[in-house]
BAFI-3210 file (N, C-alpha, C; in Angstrom, 3 decimals, decimal comma, padded with zeros to 6 digits):
// residues 91
n [1|2|3|4|5|6|7|8|9|10|11|12|13|14|15|16|17|18|19|20|21|22|23|24|25|26|27|28|29|30|31|32|33|34|35|36|37|38|39|40|41|42|43|44|45|46|47|48|49|50|51|52|53|54|55|56|57|58|59|60|61|62|63|64|65|66|67|68|69|70|71|72|73|74|75|76|77|78|79|80|81|82|83|84|85|86|87|88|89|90|91]
n.u [204,428|201,377|198,213|194,863|191,832|188,458|186,121|183,329|181,867|182,499|181,658|183,449|186,463|189,847|193,311|196,372|199,729|202,238|200,725|200,014|197,396|196,743|194,942|191,449|188,246|185,129|181,625|178,174|174,879|171,705|169,051|169,444|171,481|174,869|176,508|179,178|181,256|183,685|187,088|190,167|193,705|196,812|198,930|201,725|201,804|200,656|200,003|200,323|198,274|196,512|194,177|192,409|192,568|191,197|188,539|187,952|187,787|185,466|183,748|183,886|182,974|180,403|179,258|179,458|177,623|175,245|174,573|174,037|175,861|176,184|178,307|179,615|181,786|184,405|186,657|185,685|183,580|185,035|186,358|184,262|183,476|185,758|185,866|184,327|183,607|182,549|179,910|177,856|177,171|176,536|174,298]
n.v [171,245|170,663|171,388|170,416|171,760|171,413|173,886|174,319|176,356|178,519|177,773|176,413|174,750|174,821|175,471|175,228|176,220|175,735|177,324|179,375|180,599|179,175|178,598|177,966|176,596|177,537|177,439|177,923|177,441|175,739|174,586|171,142|171,201|172,030|174,613|175,003|177,803|179,177|178,237|178,673|178,957|180,042|181,565|180,895|178,468|176,800|173,794|171,730|170,175|171,078|172,417|170,410|168,730|170,308|170,536|167,920|167,386|169,003|167,545|165,083|165,821|166,611|164,208|162,706|164,033|163,932|165,513|167,066|168,366|171,233|172,140|175,369|177,017|177,248|175,608|173,522|172,507|171,209|169,468|167,651|166,797|165,293|163,260|160,470|159,257|161,197|161,482|160,599|162,547|164,699|167,226]
n.w [-047,412|-048,844|-047,825|-047,743|-046,873|-045,720|-045,326|-044,037|-042,856|-044,496|-047,013|-048,613|-049,915|-049,185|-049,880|-048,336|-047,866|-045,637|-043,853|-045,439|-047,518|-050,670|-052,532|-053,470|-053,520|-054,040|-053,197|-053,588|-051,789|-052,330|-051,016|-051,066|-052,798|-054,087|-055,689|-057,538|-057,741|-057,991|-058,745|-057,619|-057,892|-056,647|-059,077|-058,815|-057,759|-059,644|-061,840|-060,133|-059,516|-057,609|-057,881|-058,851|-056,513|-054,716|-055,838|-055,763|-052,993|-052,387|-053,829|-052,354|-049,740|-050,340|-051,229|-049,037|-047,403|-048,646|-050,621|-053,915|-056,794|-058,883|-061,247|-061,996|-062,485|-064,810|-064,554|-062,647|-064,291|-066,370|-064,831|-063,996|-066,383|-067,324|-065,251|-064,607|-062,234|-060,735|-061,270|-059,781|-057,973|-059,514|-060,324]
ca.u [203,411|200,122|197,133|193,425|190,867|187,021|185,739|182,040|181,328|182,721|181,276|184,641|187,719|191,011|194,575|197,279|201,140|202,826|199,977|199,604|196,355|197,343|193,821|190,255|187,015|183,891|180,212|176,802|173,994|170,413|168,524|170,374|172,437|176,053|176,878|180,683|181,216|184,995|188,188|191,265|194,929|197,894|199,812|202,978|201,533|199,940|200,536|200,610|197,164|195,987|192,642|191,826|192,412|190,065|187,257|187,757|187,289|184,228|182,792|183,913|182,085|178,910|178,862|179,248|176,380|173,919|174,251|174,405|176,660|176,113|179,500|179,496|183,095|184,908|187,534|184,815|182,887|185,995|186,650|183,080|183,503|186,769|185,896|183,108|183,379|181,809|178,667|176,855|176,947|176,101|172,815]
ca.v [170,157|171,416|170,792|170,789|171,707|171,759|174,913|174,273|177,616|179,343|177,181|176,191|173,866|175,788|174,945|175,957|175,624|176,381|178,331|180,461|180,133|179,237|178,160|177,693|176,225|177,990|176,942|178,410|176,507|176,006|173,377|170,079|171,585|172,934|175,192|175,334|178,986|179,552|177,411|179,492|178,461|181,092|181,104|180,334|177,039|176,042|172,667|170,771|169,320|171,643|172,692|169,194|168,235|171,248|170,043|166,436|167,623|169,498|166,274|164,039|166,383|166,545|162,804|162,247|164,647|163,568|166,695|167,132|169,444|171,797|172,991|176,462|177,568|176,525|174,442|172,424|171,859|170,387|168,234|166,824|166,104|164,276|162,185|159,854|158,967|162,306|161,570|160,307|163,789|165,778|167,608]
ca.w [-047,726|-049,172|-046,985|-048,311|-045,671|-046,008|-044,451|-044,199|-042,402|-045,502|-048,228|-049,532|-049,690|-049,281|-049,937|-047,539|-047,844|-044,486|-043,279|-046,450|-048,389|-051,991|-053,506|-052,885|-054,404|-053,395|-053,616|-052,998|-051,463|-052,635|-050,585|-051,101|-053,911|-053,952|-056,945|-057,397|-058,378|-058,345|-058,319|-057,880|-057,333|-056,935|-060,154|-058,374|-057,402|-060,775|-062,357|-059,081|-059,235|-056,386|-058,171|-058,940|-055,123|-054,147|-056,403|-055,199|-051,653|-052,236|-054,184|-051,235|-048,669|-050,864|-051,358|-047,511|-046,751|-049,491|-051,609|-055,365|-057,065|-060,076|-061,380|-062,734|-062,839|-066,061|-064,218|-062,196|-065,415|-067,071|-064,014|-063,990|-067,742|-067,236|-064,218|-064,555|-060,813|-060,027|-061,952|-058,720|-057,146|-060,457|-060,460]
c.u [202,112|199,048|195,812|192,580|189,398|186,517|184,181|181,390|181,450|182,406|182,459|185,598|188,844|192,301|195,495|198,724|201,878|202,109|199,380|198,581|196,867|196,152|192,588|189,229|185,875|182,618|179,181|175,993|172,634|169,694|169,617|171,411|173,602|176,333|178,271|180,841|182,702|186,027|189,331|192,588|195,980|198,774|201,174|202,894|200,898|200,707|200,828|199,409|196,285|194,421|191,923|191,528|191,220|188,760|186,896|187,219|185,948|183,279|182,737|182,948|180,562|178,336|178,445|178,079|175,113|173,636|174,640|175,214|176,309|177,483|179,303|180,734|183,704|185,813|186,683|184,022|183,837|186,163|185,528|183,130|184,499|186,708|184,593|182,743|182,697|180,284|177,548|176,445|176,437|174,637|172,307]
c.v [170,975|170,554|171,361|170,703|172,180|172,660|175,107|175,672|178,711|178,801|177,036|175,221|174,888|174,917|175,812|175,399|176,404|177,624|179,377|179,940|180,285|178,864|177,990|177,383|176,551|177,458|177,708|177,312|176,803|174,598|172,285|170,167|172,362|173,311|175,649|176,671|179,469|178,473|178,308|178,993|179,591|180,626|180,592|178,952|176,169|174,829|171,575|169,916|169,879|171,948|171,421|168,480|169,042|170,762|168,782|166,467|168,062|168,184|165,371|164,518|166,300|165,133|162,455|162,908|164,708|164,760|166,462|168,434|169,810|172,671|174,022|176,985|176,625|175,435|173,278|171,859|170,975|169,109|167,157|166,083|165,032|163,054|161,550|159,420|160,110|162,410|161,342|161,509|164,900|165,929|167,689]
c.w [-047,875|-048,486|-047,527|-047,090|-046,190|-044,956|-044,694|-043,802|-043,485|-046,964|-049,147|-049,110|-050,004|-049,188|-049,226|-047,700|-046,741|-043,923|-044,276|-047,338|-049,793|-052,979|-052,665|-053,938|-053,592|-053,909|-052,814|-052,720|-051,932|-052,190|-050,337|-052,246|-053,646|-055,420|-056,830|-058,331|-058,783|-057,794|-058,665|-057,222|-057,733|-058,090|-059,824|-058,069|-058,471|-061,342|-061,318|-058,792|-058,163|-056,693|-058,313|-057,438|-054,471|-054,596|-055,720|-053,759|-051,481|-052,811|-053,110|-050,134|-049,070|-050,778|-049,906|-046,902|-047,604|-050,281|-053,014|-055,726|-058,635|-060,298|-062,319|-063,234|-063,920|-065,529|-063,605|-063,267|-066,005|-066,095|-063,989|-065,327|-067,798|-066,336|-063,993|-063,085|-060,015|-060,472|-060,769|-057,965|-058,226|-060,401|-061,793]
res [m|i|r|i|e|f|e|a|e|n|n|r|a|a|a|y|d|e|g|r|e|i|g|f|c|t|f|s|t|a|e|d|l|w|i|i|t|h|t|v|v|d|k|s|c|g|g|q|g|i|a|a|r|l|v|a|e|v|v|s|q|a|r|s|s|g|r|k|i|r|p|l|c|s|y|a|v|r|e|f|e|r|k|p|e|y|r|d|v|l|a]
***
């Protein structure tokens, strides 16, 4: 079972499978802005929607804490283009 955890102290959301990290989405901060810098998933776990779940977790946390997001990594940019429901947090 793949578990997504938001790790505020590390500025990221991470995916774990049976305790093993299999992916992450990191962001840097600037005042009330989160800048998504990397979204990475282990190749052996590709095609399962894990990257999308990681970005969704960062979006959810940003929304609940009143932050805006600037996606810089190519995956996050595509997710923001594909999902109009993310526009409320787009900087």
